[in-house]
C-alpha positions in Angstrom: -33.7 218.4 9.5 -30.6 216.9 8.0 -29.5 213.4 9.2 -25.9 212.3 9.7 -23.6 212.6 6.7 -20.5 210.8 5.5 -17.1 212.3 5.4 -17.6 213.0 1.7 -20.7 215.0 2.6 -23.2 212.4 1.4 -26.0 211.6 3.8 -26.4 208.2 5.5 -29.3 206.1 4.6 -31.7 205.1 7.4 -30.6 201.5 7.0 -26.9 202.3 7.3 -27.7 204.5 10.3 -29.5 201.6 12.1 -26.7 199.3 11.3 -24.2 201.7 12.8 -26.2 202.1 16.0 -26.7 198.4 16.3 -22.9 197.8 16.0 -22.2 200.4 18.7 -24.7 198.7 21.1 -23.2 195.3 20.4 -19.7 196.6 21.2 -21.0 198.0 24.5 -22.6 194.7 25.5 -19.4 192.8 24.6 -17.4 195.2 26.6 -19.5 194.6 29.7 -19.2 190.9 29.3 -15.5 190.8 28.7 -14.6 193.4 31.3 -12.6 195.3 28.8 -12.5 199.0 27.9 -14.1 198.4 24.5 -11.4 196.9 22.4 -11.9 193.3 23.9 -8.2 192.7 24.4 -7.2 194.1 27.8 -8.1 191.8 30.8 -9.7 193.0 34.0 -7.3 194.4 36.5 -8.9 192.4 39.3 -8.2 189.2 37.4 -4.5 190.2 37.0 -4.2 191.0 40.7 -5.9 187.8 41.7 -3.7 185.6 39.5 -0.6 187.4 40.8 -1.6 186.8 44.4 -2.4 183.1 43.7 1.0 182.6 42.0 2.7 184.4 44.9 1.1 182.1 47.5 1.9 179.0 45.5 5.5 180.1 45.2 5.8 180.8 48.9 4.4 177.4 49.7 6.7 175.6 47.3 9.7 177.6 48.7 8.7 176.7 52.3 8.3 173.0 51.5 11.6 173.0 49.7 13.5 174.7 52.5 12.1 172.2 55.1 12.8 169.2 52.9 16.4 170.3 52.3 17.0 170.9 56.0 15.4 167.6 57.1 17.4 165.5 54.6 20.8 167.1 55.3 21.6 165.7 58.8 22.7 162.4 60.4 19.1 161.5 61.5 18.0 161.2 57.9 21.3 159.9 56.3 21.7 157.1 58.9 18.2 155.8 58.3 19.9 153.5 55.7 21.6 150.7 57.5 24.6 150.9 55.3 25.4 154.4 56.7 25.4 153.3 60.4 29.2 152.9 60.5 29.7 156.3 59.0 27.2 157.9 61.4 28.8 156.3 64.4 32.3 157.5 63.4 30.9 160.9 62.7 29.2 161.2 66.1 32.6 160.3 67.7 34.3 163.1 65.8 34.7 166.8 66.5 32.6 167.6 63.5 29.8 165.4 65.0 29.8 167.4 68.3 32.2 165.2 70.3 34.1 166.7 73.2 34.2 170.2 74.6 35.4 171.8 71.3 33.1 169.7 69.1 30.4 171.3 67.0 27.7 169.8 64.8 28.3 170.0 61.1 25.5 168.3 59.1 26.3 165.7 56.5 25.4 168.0 53.7 27.7 170.7 55.1 30.7 168.5 54.0 29.3 166.2 51.3 27.7 168.9 49.0 29.4 171.8 47.2 28.8 175.4 48.4 29.8 177.4 45.4 26.2 178.3 44.6 22.7 177.5 45.8 21.7 176.1 42.4 24.8 173.8 42.4 24.1 172.7 45.9 20.5 171.7 45.1 21.4 170.0 41.8 24.1 167.9 43.5 21.8 167.1 46.4 19.2 165.7 44.0 21.8 163.7 42.1 23.4 162.3 45.2 20.0 161.5 46.7 18.9 159.6 43.5 22.3 157.7 43.4 22.0 156.7 47.1 18.4 155.5 46.8 19.2 153.5 43.6 22.3 151.9 45.3 20.3 150.9 48.4 17.5 149.4 46.3 19.5 147.6 43.6 22.8 146.6 45.3 23.8 144.5 48.3 25.5 147.2 50.3 27.3 144.6 52.5 29.4 143.6 49.5 30.6 147.2 48.9 34.2 147.7 49.8 33.6 150.8 51.9 37.3 151.1 53.0 38.2 151.3 49.3 35.5 153.9 48.8 37.3 156.1 51.3 40.1 156.5 48.9 37.7 158.1 46.4 37.0 161.0 48.9 37.8 163.6 46.2 34.5 162.6 44.5 32.3 163.3 47.4 34.0 166.0 49.4 34.5 169.6 48.3 36.9 172.4 49.3 34.0 174.9 49.1 32.3 172.8 51.9 35.4 173.1 54.2 35.9 176.8 53.4 32.2 177.5 54.0 32.9 177.1 57.7 36.7 177.6 57.8 36.6 180.9 56.0 39.3 182.5 58.1 41.6 179.5 57.8 44.8 181.2 56.7 44.8 183.8 59.4 43.7 181.4 62.1 46.6 179.1 61.5 49.3 181.8 61.8 50.4 180.8 65.3 51.2 177.3 63.9 54.0 177.8 61.4 53.8 174.4 59.8 50.0 174.7 59.3 50.2 178.3 58.1 52.8 177.5 55.5 50.8 174.5 54.2 47.6 176.5 54.0 49.5 179.4 52.4 50.8 177.1 49.7 47.3 175.7 49.2 45.6 179.1 48.8 48.3 180.1 46.3 47.8 177.0 44.2 51.4 175.9 44.7 50.5 172.8 46.8 50.2 169.9 44.4 49.4 166.2 44.8 49.6 163.3 42.4 46.3 161.9 41.2 46.3 159.2 38.5 50.0 160.0 37.7 49.3 163.6 37.2 50.2 166.6 39.4 47.0 168.6 40.3 46.2 171.3 42.9 45.7 169.8 46.3 42.3 169.6 48.0 41.6 169.8 51.7 41.0 166.0 51.9 44.3 165.2 50.3 45.9 166.2 53.7 43.0 165.8 56.0 42.1 162.3 54.7 39.7 161.0 57.3 38.3 164.2 58.7 34.7 164.1 60.0 34.7 160.3 60.9 36.7 159.3 63.9 38.2 155.8 63.5 35.8 154.9 60.7 37.9 151.9 59.8 36.9 150.2 63.1 33.3 151.0 62.6 33.4 149.5 59.1 34.7 146.3 60.6 31.4 146.0 62.3 29.4 145.7 59.1 27.3 142.6 59.2 27.1 142.6 63.0 24.0 143.7 65.0 24.1 147.3 66.0 23.1 148.5 69.4 20.3 150.8 68.3 19.7 152.2 71.8 23.4 153.2 72.1 23.4 154.7 68.7 20.3 156.8 69.4 21.8 157.9 72.7 24.9 159.2 70.9 22.9 160.8 68.1 20.6 162.7 70.5 23.4 163.7 72.9 26.5 164.2 70.8 28.5 165.6 73.7 27.8 162.7 76.0 31.5 161.5 75.8 32.9 164.7 77.1 30.6 164.7 80.1 31.4 161.0 80.9 35.2 161.8 80.7 34.8 164.7 83.0 32.7 162.6 85.4 35.3 159.8 85.4 38.1 162.3 85.9 36.2 163.9 88.8 35.6 160.5 90.4 39.2 159.5 89.9 40.4 162.8 91.4 38.1 162.4 94.4 39.5 158.9 95.0 43.1 160.1 94.8 42.2 163.0 97.2 40.6 160.5 99.6 43.7 158.3 99.5 46.1 161.2 100.0 44.0 162.4 103.0 44.0 158.9 104.5 47.8 158.6 104.1 48.2 162.1 105.6 46.0 161.1 108.6 48.1 157.9 109.1 51.3 159.8 109.0 50.0 162.3 111.5 48.8 159.5 113.8 52.2 157.9 113.6 
């Protein structure tokens, strides 16, 4: 009986045959240990699926934490935790953008003070602003900062994309008001210019709406260095529409008094 032969027709020696069989057995053992299909390079499918699931879970957790962190650090509760921001917070809570009055609505601090062109740009600027604010609070005496002068630098910390993020139908909405409509039409066409550092540049929203978002901030800034009424501040923060209710209540009481007086006068006249 003939044994295995080579490609050239010559027979294998017994030693070569044993070596060949041993090599095949070793490859089979290695394949079992590595979980591959014999070439030792391809990883096990279960490992790939497991790693993919792990990375997905980690990604979702990071995304959730980031979303919560961004939300919780974007409103007045967080921003006013620094004492230097109390005047700004008080003025904000007395403004329409802070929820004051019947027509008030609550715009968060980040809705106005961060750009909205893109999510990436929003997050990058949020981090930069946060780092700047923390460093300023820690390294500087904020009582010595001229906050009224800082207001004149509003172009640096307010963005048109922030305004238009909410007021997206601005041009059409202002049609009934001819003056407002023409001004906004010139703005959107790029024809509305203002002078900044002796140079004509396209106008920004805050060039016309200079102190929007903070009602009578100047008066609040005058209180710097005084003791704030924390209970009153917290009341305004938690119930931003308190003022409208109080005004209505006062008007109602005033109206009732007037009605009572008129009724008394009428009774007197009838009696006479």
